[in-house]
BATI-918578 format. One record per residue (C-alpha): residue number from 1; z, x, y. Coordinates in steps of 0.001 Angstrom, whole numbers, plus 500000, padded with zeros to 6 digits. Layout:
REM residues N
{r NUM; {Z; X; Y}}
...
//
This chain:
REM residues 675
{r 1; {825100; 786362; 858829}}
{r 2; {823610; 782951; 858192}}
{r 3; {825082; 780360; 860538}}
{r 4; {827745; 778465; 858634}}
{r 5; {830334; 776161; 860054}}
{r 6; {833292; 778438; 859659}}
{r 7; {834677; 776441; 856803}}
{r 8; {837632; 774135; 856694}}
{r 9; {840122; 776949; 856642}}
{r 10; {841246; 780168; 858102}}
{r 11; {844126; 780596; 855675}}
{r 12; {846921; 778276; 856636}}
{r 13; {849064; 775579; 855123}}
{r 14; {852358; 774096; 854045}}
{r 15; {853465; 772865; 850637}}
{r 16; {854056; 774273; 847189}}
{r 17; {852470; 772873; 844057}}
{r 18; {854469; 769883; 842721}}
{r 19; {856989; 770625; 840009}}
{r 20; {859051; 767537; 839224}}
{r 21; {857684; 764214; 838021}}
{r 22; {858357; 762529; 841366}}
{r 23; {856735; 765328; 843383}}
{r 24; {853752; 765458; 841022}}
{r 25; {853026; 761764; 841595}}
{r 26; {853558; 761882; 845346}}
{r 27; {852168; 765348; 846113}}
{r 28; {854598; 765168; 849047}}
{r 29; {857787; 767098; 848484}}
{r 30; {860691; 765831; 850675}}
{r 31; {861954; 769404; 850796}}
{r 32; {858893; 770302; 852867}}
{r 33; {859972; 767972; 855667}}
{r 34; {862245; 768668; 858598}}
{r 35; {863852; 765275; 859171}}
{r 36; {865999; 766622; 862005}}
{r 37; {862834; 766304; 864111}}
{r 38; {861314; 762894; 864768}}
{r 39; {857599; 762416; 863945}}
{r 40; {856984; 761415; 867553}}
{r 41; {858578; 764599; 868881}}
{r 42; {856674; 767224; 866852}}
{r 43; {854831; 765878; 863821}}
{r 44; {853915; 769357; 862639}}
{r 45; {857553; 770419; 862509}}
{r 46; {858555; 767106; 860917}}
{r 47; {855928; 767375; 858164}}
{r 48; {856093; 771121; 857490}}
{r 49; {859356; 772443; 858945}}
{r 50; {861216; 772419; 855622}}
{r 51; {858447; 774362; 853932}}
{r 52; {858307; 776920; 856738}}
{r 53; {862059; 777439; 856515}}
{r 54; {861931; 777854; 852743}}
{r 55; {858933; 780209; 852810}}
{r 56; {859641; 782958; 855344}}
{r 57; {856949; 785536; 855922}}
{r 58; {856846; 788355; 853390}}
{r 59; {856206; 791842; 854776}}
{r 60; {852651; 791940; 853359}}
{r 61; {851538; 788881; 855324}}
{r 62; {850650; 788314; 858963}}
{r 63; {850685; 784560; 858192}}
{r 64; {851540; 782547; 855145}}
{r 65; {850892; 778974; 854071}}
{r 66; {849498; 776888; 851224}}
{r 67; {846131; 778608; 851447}}
{r 68; {847874; 781895; 850843}}
{r 69; {849887; 780358; 848011}}
{r 70; {846726; 779082; 846406}}
{r 71; {844991; 782411; 846931}}
{r 72; {847951; 784204; 845366}}
{r 73; {847784; 781885; 842365}}
{r 74; {844048; 782490; 842091}}
{r 75; {844534; 786241; 842272}}
{r 76; {847067; 786078; 839463}}
{r 77; {844643; 784020; 837366}}
{r 78; {841848; 786495; 838077}}
{r 79; {844137; 789412; 837289}}
{r 80; {844835; 787954; 833847}}
{r 81; {841117; 787375; 833232}}
{r 82; {840091; 790864; 834344}}
{r 83; {842889; 792680; 832540}}
{r 84; {842111; 790785; 829341}}
{r 85; {838502; 791839; 829785}}
{r 86; {839472; 795453; 830467}}
{r 87; {841633; 795644; 827345}}
{r 88; {838564; 795222; 825127}}
{r 89; {835656; 797608; 824465}}
{r 90; {832733; 796848; 826793}}
{r 91; {829046; 797415; 826255}}
{r 92; {827723; 800055; 828645}}
{r 93; {825865; 798462; 831541}}
{r 94; {827189; 794966; 830831}}
{r 95; {828681; 792825; 833587}}
{r 96; {832026; 793024; 831771}}
{r 97; {831911; 796808; 831880}}
{r 98; {831072; 796756; 835586}}
{r 99; {833989; 794450; 836362}}
{r 100; {836377; 796581; 834288}}
{r 101; {835210; 799871; 835802}}
{r 102; {835393; 798586; 839346}}
{r 103; {838887; 797208; 838813}}
{r 104; {840061; 800429; 837154}}
{r 105; {838758; 802611; 839988}}
{r 106; {840329; 800346; 842582}}
{r 107; {843709; 800715; 840863}}
{r 108; {843465; 804475; 840338}}
{r 109; {845350; 805917; 843311}}
{r 110; {845758; 809248; 841499}}
{r 111; {842009; 809791; 841346}}
{r 112; {841515; 808652; 844948}}
{r 113; {844211; 811059; 846143}}
{r 114; {842722; 813932; 844160}}
{r 115; {839324; 813280; 845736}}
{r 116; {840703; 813016; 849285}}
{r 117; {837743; 812546; 851616}}
{r 118; {835307; 814202; 849195}}
{r 119; {833461; 810868; 848613}}
{r 120; {832324; 810769; 852269}}
{r 121; {831713; 814501; 852871}}
{r 122; {827974; 814396; 852287}}
{r 123; {827567; 811297; 854449}}
{r 124; {829643; 812888; 857223}}
{r 125; {827595; 816072; 857030}}
{r 126; {824368; 814091; 857355}}
{r 127; {825697; 812308; 860433}}
{r 128; {827006; 815412; 862168}}
{r 129; {823646; 817165; 861692}}
{r 130; {821570; 814428; 863316}}
{r 131; {819209; 816085; 865788}}
{r 132; {817084; 813346; 867369}}
{r 133; {816790; 809698; 868351}}
{r 134; {814609; 809098; 865307}}
{r 135; {817221; 810577; 862967}}
{r 136; {819909; 808364; 864545}}
{r 137; {817780; 805268; 863902}}
{r 138; {817216; 806284; 860285}}
{r 139; {820943; 806894; 859794}}
{r 140; {821825; 803489; 861241}}
{r 141; {819485; 801865; 858702}}
{r 142; {821107; 803856; 855881}}
{r 143; {824615; 802890; 856991}}
{r 144; {823732; 799213; 857380}}
{r 145; {822357; 799157; 853857}}
{r 146; {825704; 800550; 852662}}
{r 147; {827682; 797804; 854381}}
{r 148; {828392; 799184; 857858}}
{r 149; {827192; 797642; 861130}}
{r 150; {826981; 800238; 863919}}
{r 151; {825570; 798676; 867102}}
{r 152; {824157; 795583; 865359}}
{r 153; {823618; 793914; 862004}}
{r 154; {820311; 793245; 860258}}
{r 155; {820045; 790359; 857809}}
{r 156; {817676; 787739; 856461}}
{r 157; {818283; 784006; 856734}}
{r 158; {816500; 780717; 857372}}
{r 159; {814433; 780511; 860543}}
{r 160; {816343; 778082; 862766}}
{r 161; {813109; 776341; 863782}}
{r 162; {811372; 776580; 860406}}
{r 163; {814305; 776113; 858038}}
{r 164; {812278; 776277; 854821}}
{r 165; {811260; 779865; 855565}}
{r 166; {813383; 783029; 855797}}
{r 167; {813099; 785450; 858691}}
{r 168; {814607; 788826; 859612}}
{r 169; {817391; 788670; 862211}}
{r 170; {819453; 790975; 864401}}
{r 171; {823041; 790147; 865399}}
{r 172; {825313; 791991; 867805}}
{r 173; {828036; 794078; 866128}}
{r 174; {829579; 797529; 866264}}
{r 175; {833088; 796866; 867633}}
{r 176; {835869; 798311; 865508}}
{r 177; {838447; 795992; 867085}}
{r 178; {836230; 792966; 866530}}
{r 179; {836145; 791344; 869969}}
{r 180; {835100; 792524; 873426}}
{r 181; {838407; 791432; 875006}}
{r 182; {840246; 794251; 873266}}
{r 183; {838123; 796744; 875248}}
{r 184; {837784; 794973; 878588}}
{r 185; {841065; 793155; 879296}}
{r 186; {843704; 795210; 881069}}
{r 187; {846999; 793437; 880438}}
{r 188; {849827; 795495; 878917}}
{r 189; {849285; 794111; 875413}}
{r 190; {845592; 795053; 875336}}
{r 191; {846316; 798501; 876754}}
{r 192; {848925; 799041; 874046}}
{r 193; {846466; 798029; 871328}}
{r 194; {843810; 800368; 872756}}
{r 195; {846319; 803232; 872751}}
{r 196; {847032; 802547; 869075}}
{r 197; {843279; 802447; 868397}}
{r 198; {842925; 805878; 870036}}
{r 199; {845655; 807168; 867712}}
{r 200; {843870; 805684; 864690}}
{r 201; {840522; 807272; 865590}}
{r 202; {842252; 810620; 866198}}
{r 203; {844057; 810339; 862862}}
{r 204; {840810; 809835; 860930}}
{r 205; {839052; 812791; 862525}}
{r 206; {842117; 814962; 862026}}
{r 207; {842187; 813920; 858350}}
{r 208; {838699; 815393; 857798}}
{r 209; {839726; 818717; 859318}}
{r 210; {838670; 818319; 862950}}
{r 211; {840472; 820468; 865495}}
{r 212; {842706; 818728; 868055}}
{r 213; {839979; 819282; 870652}}
{r 214; {837283; 817825; 868396}}
{r 215; {839438; 814839; 867473}}
{r 216; {840138; 814087; 871138}}
{r 217; {836429; 814419; 871951}}
{r 218; {835695; 811998; 869117}}
{r 219; {838181; 809460; 870516}}
{r 220; {836533; 809629; 873935}}
{r 221; {833045; 809278; 872459}}
{r 222; {833931; 806332; 870234}}
{r 223; {835654; 804494; 873084}}
{r 224; {832751; 805216; 875447}}
{r 225; {830218; 803793; 872966}}
{r 226; {832306; 800799; 871887}}
{r 227; {833242; 799905; 875466}}
{r 228; {829547; 799982; 876323}}
{r 229; {828844; 797678; 873368}}
{r 230; {831652; 795352; 874483}}
{r 231; {830248; 795126; 878010}}
{r 232; {826827; 794190; 876608}}
{r 233; {828120; 791722; 874001}}
{r 234; {827859; 787957; 874257}}
{r 235; {831166; 786146; 874651}}
{r 236; {832650; 784057; 871839}}
{r 237; {831656; 780961; 873773}}
{r 238; {828038; 782081; 874247}}
{r 239; {827732; 782811; 870538}}
{r 240; {828189; 779064; 869921}}
{r 241; {825056; 778207; 871936}}
{r 242; {822425; 777685; 869224}}
{r 243; {819456; 777630; 871606}}
{r 244; {820580; 780727; 873493}}
{r 245; {820948; 782550; 870169}}
{r 246; {817432; 781765; 868936}}
{r 247; {814914; 784338; 870142}}
{r 248; {812001; 784804; 867743}}
{r 249; {809694; 787491; 869056}}
{r 250; {807181; 789923; 867635}}
{r 251; {808423; 793310; 866518}}
{r 252; {805979; 794802; 869016}}
{r 253; {807715; 792889; 871814}}
{r 254; {811119; 794094; 870571}}
{r 255; {809894; 797680; 870768}}
{r 256; {808538; 797185; 874290}}
{r 257; {811833; 795688; 875506}}
{r 258; {814063; 798278; 873810}}
{r 259; {812647; 801788; 874039}}
{r 260; {815879; 803777; 873708}}
{r 261; {815985; 803019; 869975}}
{r 262; {813307; 804132; 867495}}
{r 263; {812526; 800807; 865843}}
{r 264; {809565; 802174; 863850}}
{r 265; {811757; 804698; 862062}}
{r 266; {814520; 802126; 861626}}
{r 267; {812339; 799461; 860004}}
{r 268; {810601; 802028; 857822}}
{r 269; {813982; 803290; 856604}}
{r 270; {814980; 799720; 855744}}
{r 271; {811748; 799253; 853809}}
{r 272; {810223; 796634; 856131}}
{r 273; {807746; 798754; 858077}}
{r 274; {805221; 795898; 858021}}
{r 275; {807619; 793395; 859645}}
{r 276; {805754; 791333; 862238}}
{r 277; {808386; 789046; 863800}}
{r 278; {812139; 788861; 864079}}
{r 279; {814837; 786593; 865522}}
{r 280; {816767; 788758; 867992}}
{r 281; {819805; 786477; 868139}}
{r 282; {821483; 787846; 871279}}
{r 283; {818367; 789121; 873044}}
{r 284; {820123; 790025; 876311}}
{r 285; {822585; 792171; 874338}}
{r 286; {819765; 794467; 873209}}
{r 287; {818377; 794728; 876720}}
{r 288; {821794; 795840; 877988}}
{r 289; {822301; 798084; 874959}}
{r 290; {818926; 799716; 875617}}
{r 291; {820021; 800757; 879100}}
{r 292; {823322; 802020; 877753}}
{r 293; {821788; 804011; 874874}}
{r 294; {819217; 805624; 877142}}
{r 295; {822136; 807472; 878773}}
{r 296; {824301; 808012; 875668}}
{r 297; {824459; 811592; 874449}}
{r 298; {823562; 812520; 870889}}
{r 299; {827073; 813925; 870363}}
{r 300; {828685; 810651; 871459}}
{r 301; {826512; 808717; 869023}}
{r 302; {827268; 811118; 866175}}
{r 303; {831011; 810737; 866704}}
{r 304; {830575; 806953; 866870}}
{r 305; {828604; 806841; 863609}}
{r 306; {831068; 809194; 861900}}
{r 307; {833915; 806914; 862907}}
{r 308; {832028; 803873; 861603}}
{r 309; {831729; 805629; 858259}}
{r 310; {835386; 806687; 858084}}
{r 311; {836638; 803325; 859291}}
{r 312; {834631; 801505; 856614}}
{r 313; {835572; 803956; 853866}}
{r 314; {839279; 804372; 854722}}
{r 315; {840589; 801560; 852446}}
{r 316; {838791; 803187; 849484}}
{r 317; {839853; 806815; 849973}}
{r 318; {843112; 808732; 849570}}
{r 319; {846451; 807337; 850704}}
{r 320; {846421; 809076; 854096}}
{r 321; {843227; 807181; 855012}}
{r 322; {844490; 803925; 853522}}
{r 323; {847777; 804218; 855400}}
{r 324; {846122; 805028; 858729}}
{r 325; {843812; 802050; 858361}}
{r 326; {846711; 799723; 857566}}
{r 327; {848870; 801140; 860366}}
{r 328; {846315; 799971; 862921}}
{r 329; {844610; 796885; 861463}}
{r 330; {847579; 795666; 859457}}
{r 331; {850546; 796464; 861674}}
{r 332; {849242; 796736; 865235}}
{r 333; {846512; 794098; 865131}}
{r 334; {848139; 791590; 862767}}
{r 335; {851856; 792385; 862709}}
{r 336; {852050; 792895; 858953}}
{r 337; {854832; 795184; 857784}}
{r 338; {853652; 796269; 854346}}
{r 339; {850376; 796843; 852568}}
{r 340; {849429; 794327; 849872}}
{r 341; {850111; 795521; 846307}}
{r 342; {847261; 797668; 845058}}
{r 343; {846348; 795218; 842292}}
{r 344; {845696; 792483; 844868}}
{r 345; {843448; 794794; 846857}}
{r 346; {841687; 795696; 843616}}
{r 347; {841051; 792022; 842814}}
{r 348; {839637; 791555; 846318}}
{r 349; {837249; 794459; 845775}}
{r 350; {836004; 793123; 842454}}
{r 351; {835547; 789712; 844059}}
{r 352; {833612; 791336; 846884}}
{r 353; {831275; 793326; 844659}}
{r 354; {830774; 791065; 841624}}
{r 355; {831865; 787726; 843038}}
{r 356; {829709; 785311; 841067}}
{r 357; {830266; 787198; 837804}}
{r 358; {834008; 786790; 838318}}
{r 359; {833419; 783197; 839410}}
{r 360; {831644; 782386; 836170}}
{r 361; {834706; 783553; 834230}}
{r 362; {837025; 781651; 836560}}
{r 363; {835175; 778353; 836229}}
{r 364; {835077; 778501; 832436}}
{r 365; {838842; 778838; 832227}}
{r 366; {840253; 777008; 835233}}
{r 367; {837888; 774297; 836494}}
{r 368; {837905; 770949; 834627}}
{r 369; {834739; 768832; 834692}}
{r 370; {836859; 765806; 835648}}
{r 371; {837608; 767363; 839058}}
{r 372; {833898; 767602; 839830}}
{r 373; {833333; 763967; 838830}}
{r 374; {836153; 762726; 841068}}
{r 375; {834865; 764812; 843973}}
{r 376; {831387; 763308; 843647}}
{r 377; {832909; 759841; 844032}}
{r 378; {835032; 760898; 847015}}
{r 379; {832045; 762479; 848769}}
{r 380; {830000; 759292; 848372}}
{r 381; {832865; 757252; 849794}}
{r 382; {833157; 759590; 852774}}
{r 383; {829408; 759455; 853416}}
{r 384; {829581; 755665; 853461}}
{r 385; {832490; 755749; 855911}}
{r 386; {830731; 758183; 858248}}
{r 387; {827638; 755981; 858155}}
{r 388; {829774; 752991; 859146}}
{r 389; {831381; 754928; 861972}}
{r 390; {828000; 756060; 863309}}
{r 391; {826770; 752450; 863345}}
{r 392; {829899; 751358; 865226}}
{r 393; {829748; 754044; 867952}}
{r 394; {829732; 752293; 871316}}
{r 395; {828574; 755340; 873247}}
{r 396; {825476; 756156; 871135}}
{r 397; {822099; 754426; 871368}}
{r 398; {820175; 752989; 868414}}
{r 399; {817442; 755646; 868235}}
{r 400; {819970; 758502; 868055}}
{r 401; {822024; 756548; 865520}}
{r 402; {818957; 756206; 863324}}
{r 403; {818359; 759974; 863406}}
{r 404; {822048; 760638; 862686}}
{r 405; {821905; 758303; 859680}}
{r 406; {818803; 760091; 858399}}
{r 407; {820606; 763402; 858641}}
{r 408; {823678; 762055; 856877}}
{r 409; {821536; 760623; 854065}}
{r 410; {819847; 764021; 853646}}
{r 411; {823070; 765994; 853003}}
{r 412; {822994; 768240; 849940}}
{r 413; {826383; 768335; 848220}}
{r 414; {827527; 771347; 846191}}
{r 415; {830715; 771052; 844172}}
{r 416; {832535; 773584; 842014}}
{r 417; {829997; 776270; 841172}}
{r 418; {826261; 777060; 841363}}
{r 419; {823794; 775843; 838760}}
{r 420; {822333; 779352; 838508}}
{r 421; {824444; 782531; 838415}}
{r 422; {823585; 785845; 840084}}
{r 423; {822000; 788595; 838008}}
{r 424; {823967; 791846; 838372}}
{r 425; {821931; 793905; 835891}}
{r 426; {820522; 796211; 838588}}
{r 427; {823934; 796916; 840158}}
{r 428; {825143; 800323; 839034}}
{r 429; {828912; 800809; 838740}}
{r 430; {829871; 804353; 837780}}
{r 431; {833098; 806227; 837206}}
{r 432; {832556; 808646; 840102}}
{r 433; {834502; 807326; 843116}}
{r 434; {835784; 804047; 844481}}
{r 435; {833838; 804469; 847742}}
{r 436; {830576; 805391; 846008}}
{r 437; {830711; 802121; 844093}}
{r 438; {831465; 800151; 847240}}
{r 439; {828358; 801690; 848834}}
{r 440; {826198; 800889; 845812}}
{r 441; {827507; 797329; 845689}}
{r 442; {826834; 796856; 849402}}
{r 443; {823321; 798249; 848994}}
{r 444; {822755; 795907; 846047}}
{r 445; {823773; 792945; 848199}}
{r 446; {821740; 794148; 851181}}
{r 447; {818626; 794624; 849046}}
{r 448; {819090; 791169; 847516}}
{r 449; {819188; 789669; 850997}}
{r 450; {816286; 791830; 852206}}
{r 451; {814117; 790738; 849268}}
{r 452; {814079; 787225; 850745}}
{r 453; {812428; 788195; 854037}}
{r 454; {809454; 785963; 854883}}
{r 455; {809933; 784024; 851643}}
{r 456; {810864; 780353; 851187}}
{r 457; {814586; 779583; 851494}}
{r 458; {816375; 779274; 848151}}
{r 459; {818388; 776113; 848747}}
{r 460; {820226; 776478; 845438}}
{r 461; {821955; 779631; 846683}}
{r 462; {825713; 779446; 847363}}
{r 463; {827345; 781210; 850314}}
{r 464; {830846; 781188; 848766}}
{r 465; {832010; 782091; 845283}}
{r 466; {833657; 779414; 843085}}
{r 467; {837037; 781199; 843305}}
{r 468; {837081; 780952; 847130}}
{r 469; {839758; 778704; 848622}}
{r 470; {837574; 777260; 851348}}
{r 471; {834558; 775035; 852019}}
{r 472; {831546; 775156; 854342}}
{r 473; {828669; 773337; 856012}}
{r 474; {825301; 775065; 856484}}
{r 475; {823099; 773581; 859234}}
{r 476; {819864; 775229; 858041}}
{r 477; {820102; 773648; 854594}}
{r 478; {822107; 770623; 855784}}
{r 479; {824530; 771127; 852920}}
{r 480; {828255; 770814; 852320}}
{r 481; {829898; 772980; 849696}}
{r 482; {833294; 772726; 847992}}
{r 483; {834059; 775657; 845662}}
{r 484; {836139; 775077; 842533}}
{r 485; {839200; 776909; 843875}}
{r 486; {839879; 774428; 846677}}
{r 487; {839807; 771474; 844282}}
{r 488; {843443; 771746; 843265}}
{r 489; {846835; 770836; 844809}}
{r 490; {847677; 770413; 847603}}
{r 491; {844044; 769775; 848585}}
{r 492; {843040; 767748; 845562}}
{r 493; {845736; 766481; 843219}}
{r 494; {844641; 764285; 840294}}
{r 495; {848278; 763174; 839927}}
{r 496; {848642; 762038; 843540}}
{r 497; {848043; 758545; 844878}}
{r 498; {844824; 757882; 846803}}
{r 499; {846492; 757928; 850219}}
{r 500; {847542; 761555; 849793}}
{r 501; {844210; 762692; 848352}}
{r 502; {842220; 761002; 851098}}
{r 503; {844524; 762626; 853661}}
{r 504; {844036; 766042; 852069}}
{r 505; {840715; 766670; 850275}}
{r 506; {839251; 763559; 851914}}
{r 507; {839751; 765103; 855344}}
{r 508; {838332; 768417; 854053}}
{r 509; {835182; 766559; 852975}}
{r 510; {834990; 764635; 856250}}
{r 511; {835578; 767850; 858173}}
{r 512; {832566; 769559; 856580}}
{r 513; {830398; 766471; 857061}}
{r 514; {831347; 766320; 860742}}
{r 515; {830183; 769930; 861173}}
{r 516; {826690; 768512; 860811}}
{r 517; {827342; 766679; 864076}}
{r 518; {829630; 769026; 866033}}
{r 519; {828625; 770976; 869157}}
{r 520; {826470; 773329; 867052}}
{r 521; {825533; 771189; 864047}}
{r 522; {824236; 768322; 866196}}
{r 523; {821415; 770617; 867373}}
{r 524; {819889; 770716; 863870}}
{r 525; {817876; 767876; 862351}}
{r 526; {817944; 766454; 858817}}
{r 527; {815707; 769279; 857577}}
{r 528; {817909; 771985; 859071}}
{r 529; {815665; 772802; 862011}}
{r 530; {816946; 773560; 865501}}
{r 531; {815501; 770430; 867092}}
{r 532; {816652; 768048; 869819}}
{r 533; {816805; 764627; 868143}}
{r 534; {819080; 763114; 870802}}
{r 535; {818149; 760961; 873763}}
{r 536; {819075; 762559; 877065}}
{r 537; {821695; 759897; 877767}}
{r 538; {823343; 760166; 874330}}
{r 539; {823475; 763953; 874579}}
{r 540; {825138; 763631; 877968}}
{r 541; {827741; 761211; 876595}}
{r 542; {828450; 763516; 873640}}
{r 543; {829052; 766443; 875985}}
{r 544; {831367; 764335; 878174}}
{r 545; {833539; 763489; 875169}}
{r 546; {833460; 767041; 873887}}
{r 547; {834623; 768322; 877279}}
{r 548; {837751; 766152; 876991}}
{r 549; {838598; 767957; 873720}}
{r 550; {837864; 771340; 875302}}
{r 551; {840349; 770595; 878096}}
{r 552; {843015; 769272; 875701}}
{r 553; {842971; 772489; 873666}}
{r 554; {842553; 774810; 876667}}
{r 555; {845875; 773470; 877960}}
{r 556; {847738; 774574; 874810}}
{r 557; {849853; 777729; 875106}}
{r 558; {849819; 779418; 871696}}
{r 559; {852237; 782268; 872451}}
{r 560; {853769; 783686; 875634}}
{r 561; {851098; 783136; 878312}}
{r 562; {848133; 783066; 875894}}
{r 563; {846199; 779788; 875874}}
{r 564; {844078; 778364; 873078}}
{r 565; {840336; 778550; 873645}}
{r 566; {839080; 774974; 873585}}
{r 567; {835401; 775872; 873882}}
{r 568; {835451; 778549; 871179}}
{r 569; {837272; 776195; 868785}}
{r 570; {835342; 773068; 869806}}
{r 571; {833302; 772755; 866609}}
{r 572; {836344; 773001; 864357}}
{r 573; {838348; 770629; 866559}}
{r 574; {835558; 768043; 866467}}
{r 575; {835415; 768482; 862684}}
{r 576; {839199; 768085; 862296}}
{r 577; {839144; 764883; 864307}}
{r 578; {836037; 763585; 862559}}
{r 579; {837479; 764444; 859159}}
{r 580; {840615; 762447; 859898}}
{r 581; {838744; 759399; 861198}}
{r 582; {836173; 759376; 858393}}
{r 583; {838698; 759961; 855607}}
{r 584; {841007; 757268; 856955}}
{r 585; {838152; 754763; 857091}}
{r 586; {837045; 755711; 853566}}
{r 587; {840595; 755247; 852345}}
{r 588; {840911; 751843; 853987}}
{r 589; {837533; 750878; 852480}}
{r 590; {838905; 751786; 849040}}
{r 591; {841673; 749213; 849505}}
{r 592; {839360; 746279; 850163}}
{r 593; {840065; 743482; 847697}}
{r 594; {843300; 745158; 846585}}
{r 595; {846936; 744608; 847443}}
{r 596; {848354; 746883; 850113}}
{r 597; {849944; 749842; 848312}}
{r 598; {853725; 749694; 848272}}
{r 599; {855876; 752330; 849975}}
{r 600; {856746; 755344; 847830}}
{r 601; {860029; 757136; 848479}}
{r 602; {860210; 755356; 851832}}
{r 603; {856731; 756305; 853047}}
{r 604; {854071; 753666; 853660}}
{r 605; {850593; 754431; 852345}}
{r 606; {849383; 755167; 855903}}
{r 607; {852242; 757618; 856415}}
{r 608; {851378; 759296; 853124}}
{r 609; {847806; 759747; 854347}}
{r 610; {848923; 761656; 857438}}
{r 611; {851578; 763640; 855598}}
{r 612; {848927; 764611; 853043}}
{r 613; {846877; 765991; 855927}}
{r 614; {849693; 767793; 857713}}
{r 615; {850801; 769401; 854448}}
{r 616; {847634; 771525; 854517}}
{r 617; {848183; 773175; 857876}}
{r 618; {851719; 774414; 858324}}
{r 619; {852127; 778171; 858388}}
{r 620; {854456; 780956; 859339}}
{r 621; {852596; 783419; 861533}}
{r 622; {853413; 786572; 863492}}
{r 623; {852857; 786720; 867287}}
{r 624; {850341; 789566; 866928}}
{r 625; {848304; 787464; 864515}}
{r 626; {848405; 784471; 866857}}
{r 627; {846789; 786588; 869584}}
{r 628; {844243; 788110; 867196}}
{r 629; {843213; 784806; 865622}}
{r 630; {842928; 783137; 869020}}
{r 631; {840311; 785761; 869872}}
{r 632; {838321; 785897; 866632}}
{r 633; {838848; 782631; 864716}}
{r 634; {836970; 779450; 865718}}
{r 635; {839689; 777342; 864047}}
{r 636; {842735; 776212; 865985}}
{r 637; {846088; 777387; 864658}}
{r 638; {847756; 775144; 862067}}
{r 639; {850247; 773588; 864473}}
{r 640; {847458; 772343; 866712}}
{r 641; {845214; 771227; 863867}}
{r 642; {848032; 768754; 863276}}
{r 643; {849607; 767881; 866624}}
{r 644; {846582; 768143; 868923}}
{r 645; {844202; 766395; 866513}}
{r 646; {846549; 763521; 865689}}
{r 647; {847232; 762678; 869326}}
{r 648; {843711; 761224; 869498}}
{r 649; {844008; 759070; 866341}}
{r 650; {845149; 755472; 867034}}
{r 651; {846141; 754684; 863440}}
{r 652; {848510; 757677; 863445}}
{r 653; {850469; 756070; 866311}}
{r 654; {850750; 752857; 864320}}
{r 655; {851767; 754620; 861099}}
{r 656; {854715; 756457; 862676}}
{r 657; {855495; 754107; 865560}}
{r 658; {854741; 756713; 868228}}
{r 659; {855753; 755312; 871616}}
{r 660; {855129; 756145; 875250}}
{r 661; {857546; 758882; 876254}}
{r 662; {857345; 760650; 872875}}
{r 663; {855979; 764217; 873118}}
{r 664; {853324; 763247; 870535}}
{r 665; {852167; 760356; 872734}}
{r 666; {848887; 760587; 874623}}
{r 667; {847922; 757647; 876822}}
{r 668; {845036; 755605; 875340}}
{r 669; {842767; 756317; 878304}}
{r 670; {843200; 760072; 877694}}
{r 671; {842407; 759910; 873980}}
{r 672; {838897; 760702; 872816}}
{r 673; {837041; 759925; 869608}}
{r 674; {833596; 761441; 869099}}
{r 675; {832674; 760484; 865550}}
//
């Protein structure tokens, strides 16, 4: 779990790929607009309302937008590549054979149904025969290596205060519903979700042959353990505090502070018995967990671990497990009505297990070199614009500006795909069971990560595959990354005019750059170290401006009585605003010495910039998913990434003649610009 700015996206959007000559040149389809609504009333509805009307939610989706469209197109491209590969004889042990075998097993529902829960029987038996605290610790290590995270997660990443060196880390985990609120809040909606979770747990234990009494006991044990974990867990807001989440201590100190868990057995089982120090990210969580575990019965823990296994394995077992898993996570938690087609789930599995191998195939066929060249130019232009904006900041002093400029100049930029591809030769993919291969693939990935402990950080490593429709900023390596898959319409359209591209991919670039200076990123220096390079006064002024954004978003009601969480989404909101300001300045810089671009189809070039941006964020979304994403996703919902962000941008008011009294109007004294 290396700290990454959560990326530009959380799957949202709003226009289809251009089809006619006019649409191809504009990259703004008039059919996507809702001209019955004035831009000053609801710009989101104006820019995306036509698309939302023409693209109602399909049963398999909890939300749907351009990201989903692009992902669907990518999946279809990958399906063609993989099925072409699978139609040819493959050399045993080759990457091609591994991809083909994994895809075939993922598609083979007949085999999965014949096997039932046979693939997890041995693992279940081992769990249910645990007889001591030491055996529990060893089992947790085994399960974590296979991709599960009971109680907490172990991983290796850059030391936040020595960013050139990797260190072992612990991170709170272990909640099946993903967020502590689902266990601790007592409104009717949360109670209803918990009841459905009880049913799901009962269903899984019943499916392995447990008696009604055993299944009910399992439900009680799982809820007792997970509620205890929830009570000990840091809040979403606390998890954003970089200093609070840096706690490097000796392993000996960890053992002294947490005696209810057998750390010696655990580390030995992981293969790091000689580990000397570790970053215990949420250190107070483990202190609270220690007290809780000291009173937890062995039976409760066995039921909890068994559920962790079944919950993780359910999507890869027989249909009764798959259906139970979807009934809860798909329907109850997200509001989806139907499971995705099996071939899509199969593609996702191959991507998850052999991602860079698939990415290498994808890039060869679908990523033109010209796109990378144009992106390099755009990134340079955005860096120049951000540098200009930093110099012009009235609230920041010269010494902090100098440090900010040094950090900006030190950005590493990754575009398209890695220079060096992963070696999958030691990953074994066999024709035994779907779940067995998932476990082996997870262990392969875990061991790869573990092999980096206490070694220098490999700064050439990518944290997303080329076929991922997203982007990211990494504070420890001070890098921005734009995978190949996002460099296509509507994000990046070689046929579109500059105004649209700066409003779309330009803002994506500016967004990721701004993450280097958001509420988390600003705490890291040019070398990626957690270091305070701000003067006290400048830090105070930053926080004052950030608090204005927090309040603006806290006031938003996303559905019913549920408010947005301005502090949890602060980093992404700062990045959205920064991306808009930086991209707009870069675009205006590109016009220097040129004639002002003429209107196209009635839109001025400034209007096209903002429509290009809004086009990315419209989405149709179910109420259940709104609630879920508000709790787990640090991005604001699409509507607010448009309306709330634009209310602070002066040039937007000028472009669309937004006047006092318009719902989109925010008085100048209430607007805030940070970067």
